[in-house]
Every structure is written in structure tokens, then in C-alpha cells.
C-alpha positions in Angstrom: 0.0 0.0 0.0 1.4 3.5 -0.9 0.5 6.2 1.4 0.2 9.7 0.3 0.1 13.0 2.5 -1.9 15.5 0.6 -1.5 19.0 1.8 -3.7 21.5 0.2 -6.0 24.5 1.7 -8.6 24.0 -1.0 -10.9 21.6 0.4 -12.9 20.9 -2.5 -9.7 20.0 -4.6 -8.5 17.9 -1.6 -11.7 15.9 -1.8 -11.6 15.3 -5.5 -7.9 14.4 -5.5 -8.6 12.0 -2.7 -11.1 10.3 -4.6 -9.2 10.0 -7.6 -6.1 8.7 -5.7 -7.9 6.1 -3.7 -9.4 4.7 -7.0 -5.9 4.5 -8.0 -5.0 2.2 -5.1 -3.2 5.2 -3.0 -4.3 5.7 0.6 -4.5 9.3 1.3 -4.1 11.4 4.6 -5.2 15.0 4.1 -4.0 18.3 5.8 -5.0 21.8 5.0 -1.9 23.8 6.0 1.8 23.2 6.6 1.6 22.9 10.4 -1.0 20.0 10.1 1.2 18.5 7.1 4.2 18.3 9.3 2.3 16.9 12.2 1.1 13.9 9.9 4.7 13.1 8.6 6.3 9.9 9.7 7.9 7.0 8.3 4.6 5.5 6.7 4.4 8.4 4.2 5.6 7.3 0.9 5.0 10.8 -1.1 3.9 14.2 -0.2 1.9 16.3 -2.5 2.5 20.0 -1.4 0.4 23.2 -2.2 2.5 26.4 -2.1 -0.1 29.0 -1.2 -1.7 28.1 2.2 -2.6 29.8 5.4 -0.9 29.5 8.9 2.1 27.9 7.3 2.7 27.7 3.4 4.3 24.8 1.5 7.6 26.4 1.2 8.0 26.8 4.8 6.5 23.4 5.4 9.4 22.1 3.1 11.9 23.8 4.6 11.2 22.5 8.1 10.4 18.9 6.7 14.0 18.6 5.2 15.6 19.2 8.6 14.5 15.8 9.7 13.0 13.9 6.6 13.8 12.9 3.1 10.2 12.0 2.2 9.7 12.7 -1.6 7.6 15.9 -2.3 5.8 16.7 -5.6 5.2 20.6 -5.2 1.9 22.1 -6.4 2.3 25.5 -7.8 0.5 28.1 -9.2 0.7 28.5 -13.1 3.7 31.0 -13.8 5.1 31.0 -10.2 8.6 30.4 -11.3 10.1 31.5 -8.1 8.1 29.1 -6.0 9.3 26.2 -8.4 12.9 27.2 -8.1 12.7 27.9 -4.3 11.0 24.5 -3.8 13.7 22.7 -5.9 16.4 24.5 -4.0 14.8 23.2 -0.5 14.8 19.6 -1.9 11.3 19.0 -3.7 11.5 16.3 -5.9 9.5 17.8 -8.8 6.7 20.4 -9.2 3.4 20.5 -11.0 1.8 23.8 -12.1 -2.1 24.1 -11.5 -4.4 23.5 -13.0 -3.1 19.7 -14.0 -4.8 16.9 -15.5 -5.5 13.7 -13.4 -3.1 11.9 -15.9 -0.4 14.3 -15.4 -0.4 14.1 -11.8 -0.4 10.2 -11.5 2.4 10.1 -14.0 4.6 12.6 -11.9 3.7 10.8 -8.8 4.6 7.3 -10.3 7.9 8.6 -11.7 9.0 10.1 -8.3 7.9 6.7 -6.5 10.0 4.7 -9.0 13.2 6.5 -8.5 12.7 6.6 -4.6 11.1 3.1 -4.1 12.7 0.5 -6.6 10.6 -2.5 -7.3 11.8 -5.9 -6.0 12.7 -6.7 -9.7 14.7 -3.7 -10.2 16.7 -4.3 -6.9 17.6 -8.0 -7.9 18.9 -6.7 -11.3 21.0 -3.9 -9.4 24.4 -4.6 -7.9 24.3 -4.5 -4.2 26.9 -1.8 -4.2 28.0 0.7 -6.9 31.5 2.3 -6.2 33.0 5.1 -8.0 36.2 6.6 -6.6 35.4 7.6 -2.8 31.4 7.2 -3.3 29.6 4.1 -2.5 26.0 3.8 -3.2 23.9 0.8 -1.9 20.5 0.8 -4.1 18.6 -1.6 -2.1 18.9 0.7 1.0 18.7 3.9 -0.7 21.8 4.9 0.9 25.1 6.7 -0.4 28.5 7.3 1.3 31.4 9.5 0.2 34.8 9.0 1.9 33.0 6.9 4.4 30.3 9.4 5.5 26.8 9.0 4.9 25.2 11.4 2.6 21.8 12.9 3.6 20.0 13.6 0.2 16.6 12.9 -1.5 15.5 10.1 -3.4 15.9 12.1 -6.6 19.3 13.1 -5.7 20.4 9.7 -5.1 18.8 8.5 -8.5 20.8 11.5 -10.2 24.0 10.5 -8.5 23.5 6.8 -9.6 22.9 7.8 -13.1 26.1 9.7 -13.1 28.1 6.9 -11.8 27.0 4.7 -14.1 28.2 7.0 -17.0 31.5 8.4 -15.7 33.4 10.6 -17.9 30.4 11.0 -20.3 28.7 14.2 -21.1 25.0 13.5 -20.3 22.5 15.9 -21.8 19.8 17.6 -19.6 17.3 16.1 -21.8 18.5 12.6 -21.0 18.6 13.2 -17.3 15.2 14.7 -17.2 13.7 11.7 -18.9 15.8 8.9 -17.3 16.1 10.5 -13.8 12.9 12.7 -13.5 10.6 10.4 -15.9 9.6 13.6 -18.0 10.8 15.2 -21.1 12.3 18.4 -20.7 10.5 21.5 -21.4 11.6 25.3 -22.1 12.5 27.1 -19.0 12.2 24.0 -16.8 15.2 24.2 -14.3 14.7 21.1 -12.3 17.6 19.3 -13.5 19.9 22.4 -12.8 18.6 22.8 -9.4 19.0 18.9 -8.5 22.5 18.9 -9.9 23.3 22.2 -7.9 21.9 20.6 -4.7 23.7 17.4 -5.4 27.1 19.3 -5.8 26.3 20.9 -2.5 26.2 17.5 -0.6 29.2 15.9 -2.1 32.5 16.4 -0.1 35.3 18.0 -2.2 37.5 15.4 -4.1 40.8 15.0 -2.3 42.7 16.0 -5.4 40.8 19.3 -5.8 39.0 18.8 -9.0 35.5 19.3 -9.4 33.1 16.2 -9.1 30.5 17.3 -11.6 31.2 19.6 -14.6 28.8 21.7 -16.4 29.4 22.0 -20.2 27.1 24.8 -21.4 24.9 23.9 -24.0 25.8 20.2 -23.8 24.8 18.9 -20.3 26.8 17.5 -17.3 29.9 15.3 -16.9 30.9 13.1 -13.7 34.8 13.9 -13.5 37.0 10.9 -14.0 40.4 10.6 -12.1 42.4 11.7 -15.1 40.3 14.5 -16.1 41.9 17.9 -16.1 
């Protein structure tokens, strides 16, 4: 059973989304502001659908406080055209965002894409090595954990999926379009900064390399590259 925490002050929309999600087999727990949402977060929650504009405590503040203790996946629900809310949400650790109004089909697709990368299926876990190693980084996909220089990295499921994709393609330029499709599960659209923000967050969480070289290079107009030991 997949448990969804839906945090939105629009009670009519909350009731409608609850009906839709329950028909799809999800269990929905509802809250109508950030304070209520934080009070309902525990290890049983698999994904949070989080509205930005709410009374008492808005979605951005809830996300900021959430990330102090939990790495639960978050899909932000933002007003159309409010790019600053989307960028801030991604900076604070949201896994993705979806502008309102949205279709049921698009919501479900985004939710399932996040769940796939944060909760690998048993079949995917069987097909993945117990540990992926690259330089001083170790990733344990089955446990959704990563270490660098022996220290555990605190990162979201999306950041872990992004790091895993880089490690599987070291020294290779990876286009943003590929990262968006393979990691976020969606096609890259104009002005979509999600990949850029996730890479930026990942860089901040990775300790400096002992040789002083960058771990991830940006190649303007081409994409990103995980630097190999011999790279300059």
C-alpha cells in the first residue's frame, strides 16, 4: 500500500484528488496547512503532494522544516507562472513540481515517476548490484543509501537517483534532456530548471575531491559530466 500525504487548503480539490487517488489504489491522508502536514509526517508516508499557497504555514516553509528531519519525496503543486516558487521549492529539496491546473493523468504520471526512483521495485533491486562504487563514493540501491569518503550522505531519493545515473556513466557528457527523462521521468520543457537545481543540490552535498578537481562539470549547451580521475 502506498501512502500519500496531501497538503492543500482547497478542501474541494483535496476531496476530488482523494477520490481519484484512492481509485488508483493509494491511501490518502489529508492536511490543510503546513503545520497540519508536518504533524502527519512519519515513516509510513511514501510521497507528499504539497501546495505552495496556504494559510498558517505555506508549502515552502513546510518543506524547509520537513527537510531538517525527513527526506520523504515531495511533489510541489504550484500556481501557474509562479517560477520563483518552483525554483525555491527545488532548492529546498522538492523532488518535482506540477503547475496548477493539472490533469489527473499528469499528476499520476509525476507521482509514479517519483515513486519509481525513490522506491525501486523488487525486480529492479534484484537486477542492481548490491553496491555501486566510484572513486570515494559508494551507493547501496537496495537501502537507498550513499556514502562518500566513508560518511553517509543525506540526500533525497531524486538526488540519489541522479548520482546513481552519473556513476553509471562516468566521464560521459550527459545531456539535460537525458537526465530529465531517465531520472525525473519527464521530457525536458523550455525554462524547466528542475535538473539544474537537482545537480546544484547534489554538488553541495558531495564533499570536495581529495585531488581538488570538481566532481561534476557543467558543459554549457551540452549537459553535465562526472569527472574521472584522469580528467583535467
